[in-house]
Each structure stands twice: as structure tokens, then as C-alpha cells.
MIBA-379971 format. One line per 2 residues: number of its first residue (from 0); their letters; for each residue x negated, y negated, z negated of C-alpha. Coordinates in steps of 0.1 Angstrom, whole numbers, always signed. Last residue first. Example, Ala and Ser with C-alpha at 12.3 -4.5 7.8 and 13.67 -1.06 7.14 Angstrom:
<pts>
1> sa> -137,+11,-71 | -123,+45,-78
</pts>
This chain:
<pts>
331> dl> -92,-51,+144 | -84,-33,+112
329> ld> -96,-61,+89 | -71,-85,+104
327> kv> -43,-61,+97 | -50,-61,+60
325> ae> -16,-72,+47 | +1,-53,+76
323> ke> -16,-20,+65 | -4,-26,+30
321> sl> +32,-32,+43 | +29,+1,+63
319> le> +17,+19,+31 | +47,+6,+12
317> es> +71,+16,+39 | +57,+51,+38
315> ti> +60,+53,+0 | +97,+44,+3
313> ki> +104,+67,+32 | +88,+96,+13
311> ks> +111,+90,-16 | +143,+90,+6
309> qa> +131,+121,+24 | +126,+139,-9
307> fe> +161,+131,-22 | +176,+141,+12
305> nl> +159,+175,+11 | +125,+182,+26
303> ei> +118,+217,+38 | +81,+224,+46
301> dq> +77,+232,+83 | +41,+224,+86
299> vi> +11,+224,+63 | -13,+197,+74
297> ki> -46,+212,+85 | -83,+208,+74
295> eg> -111,+224,+93 | -145,+221,+78
293> qg> -155,+257,+75 | -135,+265,+43
291> ss> -104,+270,+65 | -87,+243,+44
289> vl> -50,+238,+38 | -31,+206,+32
287> pf> +1,+193,+17 | +2,+156,+26
285> gf> -7,+122,+11 | -9,+95,+38
283> il> -37,+75,+53 | -16,+59,+80
281> ge> -27,+67,+116 | +6,+80,+130
279> pv> +37,+68,+111 | +51,+96,+89
277> gy> +79,+115,+106 | +72,+148,+89
275> sg> +39,+151,+109 | +30,+120,+129
273> ds> -7,+128,+130 | -12,+111,+97
271> pi> -47,+102,+86 | -56,+121,+54
269> aa> -43,+118,+18 | -50,+148,-4
267> sf> -29,+176,-19 | -37,+213,-20
265> wd> -20,+244,-5 | -9,+279,-15
263> gk> +4,+309,+3 | -31,+323,+11
261> pt> -58,+307,-11 | -73,+277,+6
259> et> -108,+284,+20 | -135,+265,+2
257> ev> -152,+231,+10 | -121,+210,+12
255> ak> -106,+223,-21 | -140,+221,-38
253> vt> -143,+184,-28 | -108,+177,-39
251> di> -112,+194,-73 | -144,+175,-79
249> aa> -126,+143,-73 | -98,+154,-96
247> na> -123,+161,-124 | -138,+127,-120
245> as> -103,+111,-122 | -95,+132,-153
243> aa> -128,+122,-170 | -122,+85,-161
241> ss> -86,+74,-164 | -84,+37,-171
239> ag> -93,+20,-203 | -76,+10,-236
237> ra> -70,+47,-242 | -32,+47,-250
235> di> -21,+18,-227 | -46,+28,-200
233> va> -34,+64,-201 | +2,+53,-199
231> kg> -6,+31,-169 | -22,+61,-151
229> rq> +8,+83,-160 | +33,+59,-144
227> qv> +40,+79,-112 | +39,+112,-130
225> lp> +62,+104,-159 | +83,+83,-135
223> ly> +89,+113,-112 | +97,+137,-140
221> dn> +124,+117,-159 | +151,+109,-134
219> ei> +150,+135,-106 | +135,+165,-124
217> wn> +150,+157,-158 | +185,+154,-143
215> ld> +180,+185,-123 | +173,+207,-153
213> ni> +168,+243,-143 | +131,+244,-151
211> vq> +126,+277,-132 | +149,+266,-104
209> va> +131,+233,-99 | +97,+250,-100
207> se> +107,+274,-72 | +92,+308,-80
205> gn> +56,+320,-75 | +46,+318,-111
203> ik> +58,+282,-111 | +61,+268,-76
201> an> +61,+234,-61 | +84,+228,-30
199> yp> +112,+211,-50 | +89,+194,-75
197> dp> +73,+171,-49 | +52,+144,-65
195> ym> +63,+113,-44 | +40,+84,-46
193> tp> +57,+49,-50 | +38,+42,-83
191> sh> +6,+42,-63 | -17,+68,-46
189> ng> +4,+66,-14 | +23,+92,+5
187> wi> +34,+127,-6 | +18,+143,-36
185> tm> +22,+180,-29 | +20,+208,-54
183> nt> +20,+244,-40 | +10,+260,-74
181> vs> +19,+259,-111 | +9,+289,-131
179> si> -25,+275,-137 | -9,+248,-158
177> ev> +0,+275,-183 | +37,+278,-191
175> na> +62,+260,-213 | +85,+250,-184
173> kq> +84,+213,-194 | +47,+214,-201
171> al> +39,+233,-169 | +59,+208,-149
169> qa> +42,+178,-165 | +8,+194,-160
167> ka> +14,+201,-123 | +23,+165,-117
165> rn> -8,+152,-135 | -30,+176,-115
163> sd> -13,+164,-83 | -17,+127,-93
161> la> -54,+133,-99 | -56,+153,-67
159> tm> -43,+123,-47 | -77,+112,-34
157> af> -80,+94,-1 | -97,+115,+26
155> ws> -118,+106,+56 | -133,+132,+80
153> ql> -161,+122,+104 | -160,+131,+141
151> sn> -138,+101,+149 | -166,+77,+142
149> ns> -156,+40,+144 | -167,+36,+108
147> kt> -146,+4,+106 | -113,+22,+111
145> kg> -123,+49,+86 | -133,+24,+60
143> il> -101,+3,+65 | -78,+33,+63
141> an> -97,+47,+33 | -93,+14,+14
139> tn> -56,+16,+24 | -52,+50,+8
137> ap> -74,+43,-22 | -61,+10,-35
135> ng> -81,+19,-55 | -115,+36,-56
133> vv> -114,+74,-51 | -121,+75,-13
131> li> -135,+108,-2 | -157,+109,+29
129> ka> -167,+141,+47 | -197,+140,+70
127> nd> -196,+160,+103 | -212,+131,+123
125> ka> -238,+128,+96 | -239,+94,+78
123> le> -257,+65,+94 | -234,+47,+119
121> gi> -200,+56,+107 | -210,+55,+71
119> ah> -226,+20,+74 | -197,+5,+92
117> gq> -172,+20,+67 | -192,+7,+38
115> st> -192,-28,+52 | -154,-28,+58
113> fi> -148,-9,+25 | -162,-39,+5
111> gg> -142,-65,+25 | -110,-45,+21
109> ni> -116,-43,-17 | -110,-80,-21
107> rl> -80,-82,+3 | -63,-51,-10
105> ld> -69,-60,-46 | -53,-94,-40
103> sr> -22,-77,-24 | -20,-53,-54
101> ee> -16,-83,-77 | -35,-86,-110
99> ik> -68,-102,-102 | -76,-128,-129
97> kg> -87,-160,-112 | -117,-180,-123
95> di> -138,-172,-93 | -132,-135,-98
93> vi> -117,-122,-131 | -111,-85,-133
91> gr> -76,-73,-142 | -71,-48,-114
89> pi> -103,-30,-105 | -128,-39,-77
87> sg> -139,-7,-61 | -166,+20,-67
85> vl> -157,+57,-63 | -165,+61,-26
83> lv> -177,+97,-26 | -198,+103,+5
81> wd> -205,+139,+16 | -229,+153,+41
79> tn> -252,+123,+41 | -278,+114,+67
77> ev> -280,+78,+56 | -253,+69,+30
75> ge> -275,+54,+3 | -300,+36,+25
73> ri> -271,+19,+43 | -253,+11,+11
71> da> -283,-7,-3 | -281,-11,-41
69> ta> -301,+20,-46 | -307,+48,-71
67> ll> -321,+81,-56 | -322,+116,-71
65> sg> -338,+144,-52 | -325,+179,-58
63> tq> -306,+193,-88 | -295,+229,-82
61> kf> -318,+242,-109 | -298,+222,-134
59> gc> -321,+210,-162 | -296,+186,-178
57> di> -326,+164,-186 | -330,+155,-150
55> le> -294,+143,-148 | -300,+123,-180
53> mi> -330,+106,-166 | -311,+98,-135
51> tg> -284,+81,-155 | -310,+61,-174
49> el> -324,+49,-141 | -289,+41,-130
47> kd> -288,+11,-153 | -311,-7,-129
45> vv> -283,-8,-103 | -262,-30,-125
43> qp> -265,-65,-109 | -275,-52,-75
41> ie> -241,-34,-69 | -244,+4,-72
39> il> -252,+34,-51 | -265,+68,-65
37> rl> -278,+91,-38 | -279,+127,-49
35> nv> -298,+155,-32 | -278,+187,-41
33> rv> -295,+221,-39 | -271,+248,-29
31> da> -273,+284,-40 | -252,+281,-72
29> gf> -223,+266,-52 | -212,+232,-39
27> te> -191,+220,-68 | -202,+241,-98
25> gs> -238,+243,-90 | -247,+217,-116
23> vl> -255,+188,-93 | -220,+176,-85
21> rp> -208,+184,-120 | -235,+162,-136
19> ll> -224,+132,-114 | -186,+132,-121
17> sy> -183,+123,-157 | -207,+93,-155
15> ai> -192,+86,-120 | -158,+80,-135
13> qg> -172,+57,-162 | -192,+35,-138
11> aa> -229,+34,-130 | -224,+53,-98
9> gt> -199,+29,-83 | -207,+45,-50
7> va> -217,+82,-47 | -238,+97,-20
5> vn> -242,+134,-14 | -269,+151,+7
3> ie> -268,+189,+9 | -296,+214,+7
1> km> -296,+252,+12 | -319,+270,-12
</pts>
């Protein structure tokens, strides 16, 4: 069997618990690919990964290769094909007696983490490695990690597939159709409440989602907040942040990158801007993307953006620029 090396940070967390079995089951990389998994955690909890490894072995997947638990990021990412950066410091945690609530604080604290991870990945992961940032603030964490990796051959992504799945689900529910009927969904910009889930270019059974739903007031006043605040709604209802749906979105992203995009469709992830659609170059920004299935990812061009869309994209661009400014010393 072909072999692939995959590293996952935050491997003892809730997202990883849902994610890891699907990485080694044959679902993500194919039935003929053996997955060597490196589970990376902070020293205080790395011992818990022994139980996770026992469970992965007990699943009995023939695609399961070697399983390593480590607190050493360099050991974990060496010679990897994929790195899933799931671990980050969450909002609400208490550090040095201070409860971390502000996004600016999260940027600073996680910036230090992604600085060291970026260094290690750039030096030790394969030159064609693909890196998916799940841990928030995902876009700017990815910007820091990519900058510090200093390896232009590697591909960095920040995850917007969770937002995309949420956006599709809300359209499907409103239109009373199956979620699989919704295609061409784009999450423009930041994985934050400023994101723009684009209903105008999304399709339901091949037709404009806006025309199918035929309720512009709902589209522009209800739909966006439903998607933008869905994460908070899950926390309020569950008492914890999204885990299973976040893991599912990470799997969706890996599969979207690894396989050829169906003709006429696209997927959503955040990648470094090349200036498309007027987005400042270099920002890790959510775009509509297509994959060749051979490692080539392109931004879909010439999508029509009305004034409403342009105004929303401007807001999320400005937020990402302000985040970049807040961590500018980490980008030197």
C-alpha cells in the first residue's frame, strides 16, 4: 500500500477525537493508502494519547499505519505529507490569572504557538506538504505559521469548510431540500463573525439559491447572522464548542484538496491571496477554490459580486488587515 504521513496537533482534544479515526479508516486518503499518524500534544496531556492509540488500534482499520504520540513538534512534523494544526488556546481559558476573552489576546497567545510550529514545518515537513489550520483565529494563525515556515513550496490553508457546511445547511433548510442539493458555496474572508457566506453565487439543484428561496429580506438580514453566529449558538446549546462538525469539516477540506473538484462546482478554504477580487495580497483569505487532485489549487475567477457582497468582503478584509497589524512583530 502507498503510505502517507499525517500529523495532528491538539490530538487529545474533542475535535481530534472525532477526526483521528476518519484519517486512518480509508475514508480520507483512500482504501489503498496506509496512514502513519503522529499525534502531537502539550507535555501535560500527551500521556492521554496512549488511550487514543489503543482505540485506533482496536478499530482494526487495515489502512492504519504507525501511530506515534509526542510532545515534540519537530518529531511530529518530520517528513509529513499533511499537517492538521487543530490545537490552539481557546477563548475563555485562564492564563496567569487572566481570562482570555478578547480576539486580540487570542492572536498574541496563539501567535507564539504558530511561530514555533511554522518554523518546524518549514524545515522538517516535506516540501510538498499541505498544512490545514483549524485552531482559531485560524486565518491569522495560518498567516503566522506560513510566514515562519519560510518554505514557499508548502501549501497552507485555514479552514472555512465548517462555515461552508453551516451555510449550505441553512439554505437547504430554508428551501426544504437535501443539503447535497446545495453547491458552489463560498465563505469569503475570515473565519469569524465577519465572514461572508455567499448566497448569491451558491446554487440549489443548479439554480441560483437566492432565486430558489425568493426571500431577499431573509437572505440579507437573517441568513448571514445565522451562519456567522452558528458557532456561538452551538456553544450556548451544547455547553462546549463544535467538535464533531469541526472534525467533519477538516476531513471535507482534506478530501477537497486531494481530489479533483467536480466540474462546475468549487469548495471553500482560506489560502494566501494573490490579489484576486481586490483582496490585499498575502492575507489568508477565504475564496472559492478548485483542485486538480494533483496538488494544484486555484482561485475561481470572474465570479460576479454585487454591491452587497462587495461591502461584506470589504468588512472581513479590513478585519484581517487589523489582525495582521496586531501581530506584525511576529511576521518579521
